[in-house]
C-alpha positions as CSV (number, residue, x, y, z in Angstrom):
1,M,0.3,0.1,0.0
2,E,1.1,3.6,-1.2
3,K,2.2,6.0,2.1
4,I,-0.2,9.1,1.4
5,K,0.3,12.6,3.2
6,I,-3.1,13.7,3.2
7,I,-3.9,17.4,3.8
8,S,-7.4,18.9,3.9
9,M,-7.6,22.5,3.4
10,S,-10.1,24.9,3.9
11,E,-11.7,27.2,1.5
12,D,-10.5,30.4,2.5
13,K,-6.6,28.8,2.4
14,A,-7.3,27.3,-1.4
15,E,-4.9,29.9,-2.8
16,C,-2.7,29.8,-0.3
17,C,0.5,28.5,-1.5
18,R,2.8,29.3,0.8
19,E,1.2,26.9,2.8
20,K,0.6,24.2,0.5
21,N,4.3,24.7,0.1
22,V,5.1,24.3,3.7
23,Y,3.5,20.6,3.8
24,L,5.8,19.9,1.1
25,E,8.4,20.4,3.2
26,G,9.9,17.2,4.7
27,C,7.3,15.3,3.9
28,M,8.8,11.9,2.3
29,D,5.3,10.0,2.0
30,D,5.2,8.4,-1.5
31,Y,1.6,10.4,-2.2
32,L,0.9,13.7,-1.4
33,A,-3.4,14.1,-1.3
34,F,-4.3,17.8,-0.7
35,L,-8.4,18.3,-0.6
36,Y,-10.9,20.5,0.3
37,Q,-12.6,19.9,3.4
38,N,-15.7,21.8,2.7
39,K,-15.9,19.6,-1.0
40,L,-13.8,16.6,-0.5
41,S,-13.4,15.0,3.1
42,E,-10.7,12.9,4.1
43,A,-13.4,10.0,4.7
44,R,-15.1,10.2,1.6
45,F,-11.2,10.0,-0.4
46,V,-10.1,7.2,1.8
47,E,-13.1,5.8,1.3
48,Y,-13.3,6.2,-2.4
49,C,-9.3,5.3,-2.8
50,E,-9.7,1.9,-1.1
51,R,-13.0,1.2,-3.4
52,E,-11.4,2.2,-6.7
53,K,-7.8,2.5,-6.1
54,P,-7.5,5.2,-8.5
55,L,-3.7,5.0,-7.4
56,D,-2.9,2.0,-9.7
57,Y,-3.9,4.1,-12.8
58,G,-2.0,7.0,-12.4
59,E,0.6,8.9,-10.8
60,V,-1.0,12.3,-10.9
61,I,-5.0,12.0,-10.0
62,V,-7.3,15.1,-10.3
63,F,-10.9,15.1,-7.9
64,C,-13.0,17.4,-10.1
65,A,-16.6,18.5,-8.8
66,G,-19.4,17.9,-11.4
67,E,-21.8,15.1,-12.4
68,E,-20.4,11.5,-11.5
69,Q,-18.8,9.9,-14.6
70,D,-16.0,7.3,-15.8
71,A,-12.6,8.6,-15.1
72,M,-10.4,9.7,-17.8
73,Q,-7.0,10.3,-18.7
74,L,-5.6,14.0,-20.3
75,S,-2.8,14.7,-21.4
76,L,-1.2,18.6,-21.0
77,E,-2.7,19.8,-23.9
78,D,-6.3,18.4,-22.8
79,V,-5.9,19.8,-19.5
80,L,-5.1,22.9,-21.1
81,Q,-8.2,23.2,-22.5
82,C,-10.1,23.0,-19.8
83,F,-10.1,26.1,-17.9
84,Y,-13.5,25.3,-16.3
85,L,-11.8,22.5,-14.2
86,Q,-13.1,22.9,-10.2
87,I,-10.8,20.8,-8.3
88,V,-11.7,19.6,-4.7
89,G,-8.5,17.4,-4.4
90,L,-5.1,17.1,-6.1
91,V,-3.3,13.7,-5.4
92,F,0.2,13.2,-7.1
93,R,3.8,11.2,-6.1
94,R,5.6,13.4,-3.9
95,D,9.0,12.6,-5.8
96,L,7.5,14.4,-9.0
97,L,8.4,17.8,-7.4
98,E,11.8,16.9,-8.1
99,Q,11.3,17.8,-11.8
100,T,8.2,20.3,-11.0
101,G,8.8,22.2,-8.6
102,G,5.8,22.6,-5.8
103,Y,3.0,25.3,-5.7
104,N,4.0,28.6,-7.9
105,E,4.2,31.6,-4.6
106,R,3.9,34.1,-7.3
107,L,0.7,33.4,-8.5
108,H,-2.8,34.0,-6.8
109,A,-5.0,31.8,-8.5
110,L,-5.3,28.5,-9.6
111,S,-2.6,27.0,-7.8
112,D,-4.0,23.5,-8.5
113,Y,-4.8,23.9,-11.5
114,E,-1.4,25.4,-12.2
115,L,0.3,23.1,-10.8
116,L,-1.5,19.8,-12.4
117,C,-0.3,21.0,-15.6
118,R,3.2,21.1,-14.9
119,L,2.8,17.5,-13.1
120,A,1.0,16.3,-16.7
121,E,3.9,18.0,-18.3
122,S,6.0,15.8,-16.2
123,V,4.4,12.5,-16.7
124,G,2.7,12.9,-19.8
125,S,-0.5,12.4,-18.3
126,C,-3.4,12.3,-15.5
127,L,-6.2,11.1,-14.2
128,L,-9.5,12.9,-13.8
129,I,-12.3,11.3,-11.5
130,F,-15.6,12.8,-10.8
131,P,-17.1,11.3,-7.7
132,G,-20.7,13.4,-8.1
133,I,-19.7,16.5,-5.8
134,Q,-22.1,19.8,-6.9
135,E,-20.3,22.2,-8.9
136,D,-20.1,25.7,-7.7
137,A,-21.4,28.8,-10.3
138,L,-17.9,29.5,-12.0
139,V,-16.7,32.8,-10.8
140,I,-13.1,34.2,-13.2
141,G,-11.8,37.1,-11.0
142,K,-8.5,39.4,-11.6
143,E,-6.5,37.0,-10.1
144,D,-7.4,34.2,-12.6
145,V,-7.0,36.1,-15.8
146,F,-3.6,36.6,-14.7
147,S,-2.9,33.0,-14.0
148,Y,-4.6,31.8,-17.3
149,A,-2.4,34.2,-19.4
150,Y,0.6,33.1,-17.4
151,L,0.4,29.7,-18.7
152,I,-1.0,30.3,-22.0
153,R,2.5,31.9,-22.4
154,R,4.1,29.4,-20.6
155,Y,2.7,26.5,-23.3
156,S,2.6,28.6,-26.2
157,V,5.4,26.5,-27.9
158,K,3.6,23.6,-26.6
159,L,0.7,24.4,-27.9
160,Q,1.5,26.4,-31.4
161,A,3.3,22.4,-32.0
162,K,0.0,20.5,-31.6
163,G,-1.7,23.2,-33.5
164,M,-3.9,24.3,-30.8
165,L,-3.0,27.5,-29.9
166,E,-5.6,29.7,-31.4
167,S,-8.4,27.2,-30.3
168,V,-7.2,27.2,-26.4
169,L,-7.1,31.3,-26.9
170,S,-10.3,31.5,-28.2
171,Q,-11.8,29.4,-25.6
172,M,-10.0,31.9,-23.2
173,Y,-11.5,34.9,-24.7
174,Q,-14.7,33.7,-24.9
175,I,-14.5,33.0,-20.9
176,A,-12.8,36.1,-20.1
177,E,-15.2,38.3,-22.0
178,S,-18.0,36.7,-20.4
179,A,-16.7,37.6,-16.9
180,S,-15.6,41.1,-18.4
181,Q,-12.1,40.4,-17.9
182,L,-11.2,40.6,-22.0
183,P,-9.2,43.3,-21.8
184,I,-7.3,42.7,-18.5
185,L,-6.5,39.1,-20.2
186,Q,-5.1,41.1,-23.4
187,D,-3.2,43.5,-21.2
188,F,-2.0,40.0,-19.1
189,L,-0.9,38.6,-22.3
190,N,0.8,41.6,-23.6
191,Q,2.9,42.0,-20.4
192,L,4.1,38.4,-20.5
193,L,4.7,37.9,-23.9
194,T,6.7,41.3,-24.4
195,S,8.5,41.3,-21.0
196,A,10.8,38.7,-20.7
197,D,12.0,39.6,-17.1
198,A,8.3,40.0,-16.2
199,Y,7.3,36.6,-17.5
200,E,10.4,34.8,-16.1
201,R,10.2,36.0,-12.8
202,I,7.1,33.9,-12.4
203,E,8.2,31.1,-14.0
204,A,11.2,31.0,-12.0
205,A,9.1,30.4,-8.9
206,T,8.9,26.5,-9.9
207,A,11.8,26.1,-12.1
208,P,14.5,23.8,-11.3
209,F,18.2,24.3,-9.5
210,L,21.0,23.4,-12.0
211,I,23.6,21.7,-9.2
212,F,27.0,20.9,-10.7
213,R,28.7,18.2,-9.2
214,G,32.2,18.5,-9.9
215,D,35.0,15.8,-9.6
216,D,35.6,13.8,-6.4
217,T,39.0,15.5,-5.6
218,C,39.7,16.5,-1.5
219,Y,37.9,12.4,-1.0
220,G,34.7,14.1,-3.0
221,V,34.3,16.8,-0.2
222,L,32.6,19.4,-3.0
223,R,31.0,16.4,-4.7
224,N,29.3,16.0,-1.5
225,F,28.3,19.4,-0.9
226,A,26.6,19.6,-3.9
227,D,25.2,16.1,-3.5
228,S,23.7,17.5,-0.3
229,L,22.5,20.5,-1.3
230,A,20.1,18.6,-3.5
231,E,18.8,16.8,-1.2
232,E,17.7,19.2,1.3
233,L,16.3,21.3,-1.7
234,R,14.6,18.4,-2.8
235,R,13.3,18.1,1.0
236,L,12.0,21.4,0.8
237,G,10.0,20.9,-2.4
238,Q,11.8,22.3,-4.8
239,A,13.1,20.8,-8.2
240,V,16.4,19.7,-8.6
241,I,18.6,19.1,-12.1
242,M,22.4,17.1,-11.0
243,A,25.0,18.3,-13.8
244,E,27.5,15.8,-14.6
245,A,30.2,17.2,-17.4
246,D,29.4,14.7,-19.7
247,M,25.1,14.7,-19.1
248,I,24.4,17.9,-19.5
249,D,21.0,18.2,-21.8
250,Y,22.2,21.4,-23.3
251,E,18.9,21.8,-25.7
252,Y,16.6,21.7,-22.5
253,L,18.7,24.1,-20.3
254,Q,19.2,27.0,-23.4
255,N,14.8,26.8,-23.3
256,H,14.2,26.9,-19.7
257,V,14.5,29.6,-16.5
258,C,16.4,27.9,-14.0
259,K,15.7,29.3,-10.4
260,G,19.7,29.0,-9.8
261,I,22.3,27.8,-11.4
262,I,25.0,27.0,-8.6
263,G,28.4,25.0,-8.9
264,F,31.3,24.5,-6.0
265,Q,34.1,26.0,-7.6
266,A,32.7,24.4,-10.7
267,V,34.8,25.7,-14.1
268,A,31.4,25.7,-16.1
269,L,30.2,28.2,-14.3
270,G,32.7,30.3,-16.3
271,N,31.6,28.9,-19.9
272,D,29.5,31.1,-22.5
273,F,26.8,28.8,-22.6
274,F,26.3,28.3,-19.1
275,K,26.5,32.7,-18.7
276,S,24.0,32.8,-21.4
277,L,21.3,30.9,-19.2
278,H,17.8,32.7,-17.8
279,G,18.8,32.1,-14.0
280,P,21.4,33.6,-11.6
281,R,24.8,31.7,-11.2
282,M,25.9,31.2,-8.0
283,Q,29.8,29.5,-7.0
284,F,30.5,28.4,-3.9
285,W,33.8,29.2,-3.2
286,V,36.1,26.7,-0.5
287,D,39.9,27.9,-1.2
288,N,41.7,31.0,-1.2
289,P,40.3,33.2,-3.8
290,A,43.9,35.0,-4.3
291,F,45.1,31.8,-6.1
292,F,42.5,31.6,-8.4
293,Q,42.2,35.4,-10.1
294,K,42.0,33.5,-13.8
295,G,38.9,31.7,-12.6
296,F,37.4,35.0,-10.9
297,E,37.5,37.1,-14.1
298,R,35.6,33.9,-16.2
299,L,32.7,34.2,-13.8
300,G,32.1,37.5,-14.2
301,N,30.7,40.3,-12.5
302,D,27.3,39.1,-12.1
303,C,27.3,36.0,-10.4
304,Y,27.0,35.3,-6.8
305,I,30.0,34.0,-4.7
306,L,29.0,31.7,-1.5
307,C,32.6,32.0,1.2
308,H,32.6,30.0,3.9
309,D,35.3,33.1,5.1
310,S,34.7,36.7,6.0
311,K,38.4,37.6,4.9
312,S,37.3,36.0,1.1
313,V,34.5,37.9,1.0
314,E,36.5,40.8,1.5
315,Y,39.8,40.1,-0.6
316,I,37.0,39.0,-3.8
317,Q,35.2,42.7,-3.3
318,K,38.3,44.6,-2.9
319,Y,40.4,42.9,-5.6
320,Y,38.0,41.5,-7.7
321,H,35.3,44.1,-7.9
322,M,32.6,41.7,-7.8
323,E,30.1,43.1,-5.3
324,N,27.2,40.0,-5.6
325,V,29.7,38.5,-2.2
326,V,27.9,36.1,0.5
327,Q,29.7,34.6,3.0
328,M,27.9,31.7,3.5
329,P,29.8,28.3,5.4
330,P,28.6,25.0,4.1
331,G,26.5,22.6,6.5
332,G,26.5,19.6,8.4
333,H,24.7,16.1,7.9
334,A,22.2,15.5,11.2
335,L,21.6,12.2,12.6
336,T,18.4,12.6,12.1
337,D,17.5,8.6,12.3
338,A,19.9,8.3,15.9
339,S,19.1,7.8,18.8
340,E,20.0,10.1,22.2
341,A,22.1,7.6,23.2
342,E,23.5,6.8,19.8
343,I,24.5,10.2,19.6
344,F,25.6,11.0,23.2
345,G,26.6,7.5,24.0
346,E,29.8,5.4,25.0
347,R,32.8,6.8,23.1
348,P,35.8,4.3,22.7
349,Y,37.9,7.0,20.4
350,D,39.7,10.6,22.9
351,I,40.5,12.4,19.3
352,V,40.1,12.1,16.2
353,F,41.1,14.1,13.1
354,V,40.4,13.3,9.8
355,G,42.7,15.1,7.3
356,S,45.6,14.4,5.6
357,Y,49.2,14.5,6.3
358,Y,51.6,15.8,3.5
359,P,55.4,16.8,5.0
360,D,57.2,19.9,4.3
361,R,60.5,19.3,3.1
362,E,60.8,22.1,0.3
363,E,63.3,24.8,1.1
364,I,62.7,28.2,0.5
365,L,65.7,29.9,-1.1
366,E,65.2,33.4,-2.2
367,E,65.0,36.4,0.5
368,F,61.1,37.9,0.2
369,P,59.7,34.4,-0.1
370,R,61.7,33.4,2.9
371,G,60.8,36.7,4.9
372,Y,57.4,36.6,4.2
373,F,56.7,32.6,5.4
374,E,58.6,33.6,9.1
375,Y,56.0,36.8,9.2
376,M,53.6,34.4,9.0
377,I,54.5,32.0,11.1
378,E,54.9,35.0,13.7
379,H,51.6,36.4,13.2
380,S,49.6,33.3,12.6
381,W,46.4,35.0,13.6
382,M,46.6,37.3,10.0
383,N,45.3,36.1,7.0
384,F,47.5,35.7,3.7
385,S,46.5,38.9,2.0
386,Q,47.1,40.4,5.7
387,G,49.9,39.1,6.4
388,L,51.6,40.2,2.9
389,Q,50.0,43.9,3.5
390,A,51.9,44.3,7.0
391,F,55.0,42.3,5.5
392,L,55.5,45.0,3.1
393,S,54.9,47.7,5.1
394,E,57.5,46.3,8.0
395,Q,60.2,46.2,4.6
396,N,59.3,49.6,3.3
397,I,58.1,47.8,-0.3
398,A,55.2,50.1,-2.1
399,M,53.2,48.0,-4.4
400,D,50.2,48.7,-6.8
401,V,47.4,46.8,-6.4
402,S,48.2,44.4,-9.6
403,E,51.8,44.0,-8.3
404,F,50.3,42.9,-4.8
405,M,47.5,40.1,-6.3
406,D,50.3,38.8,-8.8
407,N,53.3,38.3,-5.8
408,L,50.4,37.1,-3.1
409,A,49.3,34.6,-6.2
410,A,53.1,33.7,-6.5
411,L,53.4,33.4,-3.0
412,K,51.4,30.1,-3.0
413,P,54.0,27.6,-2.5
414,V,54.8,29.5,0.7
415,C,51.4,29.9,1.7
416,H,51.0,25.9,2.0
417,K,54.5,25.6,3.2
418,V,52.7,27.7,6.3
419,I,49.5,25.3,6.3
420,R,51.5,22.7,6.4
421,Y,53.6,24.0,9.1
422,Y,51.4,24.6,11.8
423,K,49.1,21.5,11.0
424,K,52.5,19.6,11.7
425,K,52.8,21.6,15.2
426,V,49.1,21.2,16.4
427,I,49.7,17.2,15.6
428,D,53.2,17.4,17.6
429,T,51.8,19.0,20.2
430,I,48.9,16.8,21.4
431,L,51.5,13.8,21.0
432,E,54.1,15.1,22.8
433,A,51.4,15.7,25.5
434,G,50.9,11.8,25.2
435,Y,47.6,11.6,23.9
436,E,46.9,9.4,21.0
437,L,45.4,11.0,17.7
438,H,43.1,8.7,15.7
439,V,44.3,9.5,11.6
440,Y,43.1,7.7,8.4
441,G,44.7,7.2,5.1
442,D,48.3,6.0,3.8
443,T,49.5,9.9,3.6
444,W,49.9,9.4,7.7
445,D,52.9,7.0,6.3
446,A,55.3,10.1,5.7
447,Y,54.5,11.7,9.8
448,D,57.9,11.6,11.2
449,S,58.0,12.5,14.6
450,P,59.5,11.0,18.0
451,Y,56.2,10.2,19.2
452,A,54.6,9.3,15.6
453,D,53.6,5.5,17.8
454,R,51.0,7.6,19.5
455,L,49.1,7.7,16.0
456,V,46.5,5.8,15.6
457,R,46.6,5.0,12.0
458,H,43.2,3.4,10.0
459,P,42.3,3.3,6.5
460,E,41.4,6.3,4.4
461,V,37.6,7.1,4.4
462,T,35.4,9.1,2.7
463,V,32.9,12.0,3.5
464,E,30.2,9.8,4.4
465,E,32.2,7.6,6.6
466,S,34.1,10.2,8.2
467,L,30.6,10.9,10.0
468,S,30.4,7.3,11.5
469,E,34.4,8.0,12.4
470,W,33.8,10.9,15.0
471,R,30.9,9.5,16.1
472,K,33.3,7.2,18.2
473,A,34.9,10.2,19.6
474,K,35.1,12.3,22.3
475,I,36.6,15.1,20.6
476,G,36.8,15.5,16.8
477,L,40.0,18.2,16.3
478,N,39.8,20.6,13.4
479,I,42.7,22.1,12.0
480,M,41.6,25.5,9.6
481,S,43.6,25.4,6.6
482,W,44.1,29.6,7.0
483,H,40.5,30.3,7.0
484,K,40.9,33.1,9.7
485,G,37.0,34.4,9.3
486,G,35.4,31.2,8.1
487,M,33.6,27.4,9.1
488,T,34.3,24.8,7.7
489,E,31.9,21.8,7.3
490,R,34.1,19.6,9.9
491,V,33.2,21.9,12.5
492,A,29.8,21.2,11.7
493,N,30.0,17.3,11.5
494,I,31.8,17.1,14.2
495,M,29.3,18.8,16.5
496,L,26.5,16.9,15.0
497,S,28.1,14.2,15.7
498,G,28.0,14.2,19.4
499,A,31.6,14.8,19.4
500,V,33.2,18.3,21.0
501,C,35.1,20.6,17.9
502,L,38.2,21.6,19.3
503,S,39.5,24.2,16.6
504,D,41.5,26.7,15.9
505,E,40.3,30.2,16.6
506,T,38.4,32.3,13.7
507,E,36.5,35.5,14.0
508,Y,33.3,33.4,12.7
509,L,33.4,30.6,15.3
510,K,33.9,33.4,18.0
511,E,31.0,35.4,16.8
512,H,28.5,32.4,16.0
513,F,30.0,30.2,18.8
514,V,30.3,30.3,22.6
515,D,33.8,29.0,23.6
516,G,33.9,26.6,26.2
517,E,30.0,25.8,26.2
518,Q,29.4,24.8,22.4
519,I,32.9,24.8,21.1
520,V,36.9,24.7,22.0
521,C,39.1,27.1,20.4
522,Y,42.7,27.3,20.9
523,R,45.1,29.6,19.1
524,L,47.9,28.3,17.1
525,D,50.2,31.3,18.9
526,Q,49.3,29.6,22.0
527,L,49.9,26.0,21.2
528,E,51.4,25.4,24.7
529,E,47.8,25.6,26.1
530,L,46.2,22.8,23.6
531,P,47.1,20.0,26.1
532,H,45.3,21.9,29.2
533,K,42.3,22.0,27.1
534,I,42.2,18.2,26.0
535,S,42.8,17.6,29.5
536,D,39.8,19.6,30.9
537,L,37.9,18.2,28.2
538,L,38.6,14.4,28.7
539,E,38.9,14.6,32.5
540,G,36.1,16.4,34.0
541,E,32.0,16.6,33.0
542,K,32.4,19.1,30.6
543,C,33.0,17.2,27.5
544,A,29.5,15.8,27.7
545,E,27.6,18.9,28.4
546,I,29.8,20.8,25.5
547,A,29.1,18.1,22.9
548,R,25.8,18.7,23.7
549,G,25.4,22.4,23.3
550,G,27.5,22.2,19.9
551,Y,25.1,19.3,19.0
552,E,22.2,21.5,19.5
553,I,23.2,24.8,17.5
554,A,25.1,23.2,14.8
555,L,21.4,21.4,14.5
556,R,19.7,24.2,14.6
557,E,21.8,26.8,12.7
558,H,24.3,24.7,10.6
559,T,23.1,21.7,8.9
560,W,23.0,21.7,4.9
561,E,19.0,21.9,5.5
562,R,19.6,25.7,6.9
563,R,21.9,26.6,4.1
564,A,19.3,25.3,1.7
565,R,16.9,27.3,3.2
566,Q,19.6,30.4,3.3
567,L,19.9,29.7,-0.5
568,L,16.4,30.0,-1.2
569,E,15.7,33.5,0.6
570,L,18.7,34.9,-1.2
571,V,17.3,33.6,-4.7
572,N,13.9,34.7,-3.5
573,E,16.0,38.5,-3.0
574,I,17.6,37.9,-6.6
575,W,14.2,37.3,-8.5
């Protein structure tokens, strides 16, 4: 038996698309049934389904007022000729919304009929049922006429191809004229046919997100980001198209509006084809932007950049002169199916670090980069552009903007050397203090230290597998890749796994979490304090308290569901 989520709506809520969409969010039942309780009660609907089993004959079922008659299958073109349908119940497979999107909140009439058209277009037909419910007198208002005009504009090409456009227009004109609404219909049609912006703004409300999956570098982190965001958007009733480099339907995309075109450092967003698509391009950026100048030039100023680090936001705005830059860190994965005991139960590992290790063997021979390296080691609270500015000032070296950008980009190997230096120093400090550290992957075979025997090595893990490893840990260690104003997905995932997140300090973490209650932060220039922080956690009651505090705030503010909602808010502002 298919699972059906039944939503009974009062007549005054019939066109409240926002309320209807709320019912769609997170609903994982096989079917959704929107019923109008003054016409079709839940009891009558259930009795009819048990008797006639309509779900055996279609994925989209429409209950209509009118004299009782045999059910009939209609195509999209047939439905577009039935402007007068009085829908009292709309039933459809929940997963169809992944193709069609939910109710259109920019239309204020005929919400079920408009969604029905998209559903019928998606699956090829719908099943109309007339169970003998009395019809009301047909009333056509201004909002109805606007919805009709939108539907004619949306499906004009399909109707023209079938030779049906003139017939549909003629019927609509007759209905509008009988309701004294013909001039208004003509005005609306003219507006939607002549203004692409006016039409696309309405279509965008239910248009699909196009999300690039990208490659599997960095253990598939960026691909996991794309999949996680897509999953949460679908849960919220949004249509989503996943794009692979070799599996893109260019013809379909060229002729449709996209609600958003989203990449995770995806090169494709800078290509002319994707620049030409109808919809805002949005690029998530997680690496240091100073090293990718040409990539940002290809993206263009109309692309929205979503950064996890406020310092990256500042750099992109200042040096690349891009206005649409927003801080939006990645989210984490909530344990929605886990019990309280599973989240906060026994944990066999004290400290877990999920990250790779690469030894630093390169010598810096030239004086300028060597001086910059030494300066950054002594000023570890600065990001790399701040550090270069301060170092140049100390050395009385003047550079114009272009020279500064070129020099910082050329110093990329030095910056990576700084990151590797402090990663090893953090690990050395923990091991030297006598603690074991659980690590993953064969890159740790290169770790050289008198205390290397305190590393507990495990096989390499995927992004998904790392979540289960943090669930075994009391403390999840995080070492930022020099993100001085940001937060990474590791912070969120450690907290959502029920472990304490032990991370080097950033401005974002200080502003959004309470140190000692939801997170424990350490400073790279005060690593002598790190062993004391660990002993305080492992030897008292504090560990469980902080783990719970971190879990609660991460569940509330830092899941992929929360990021999907924030993205939707941004998209609605853009459109």
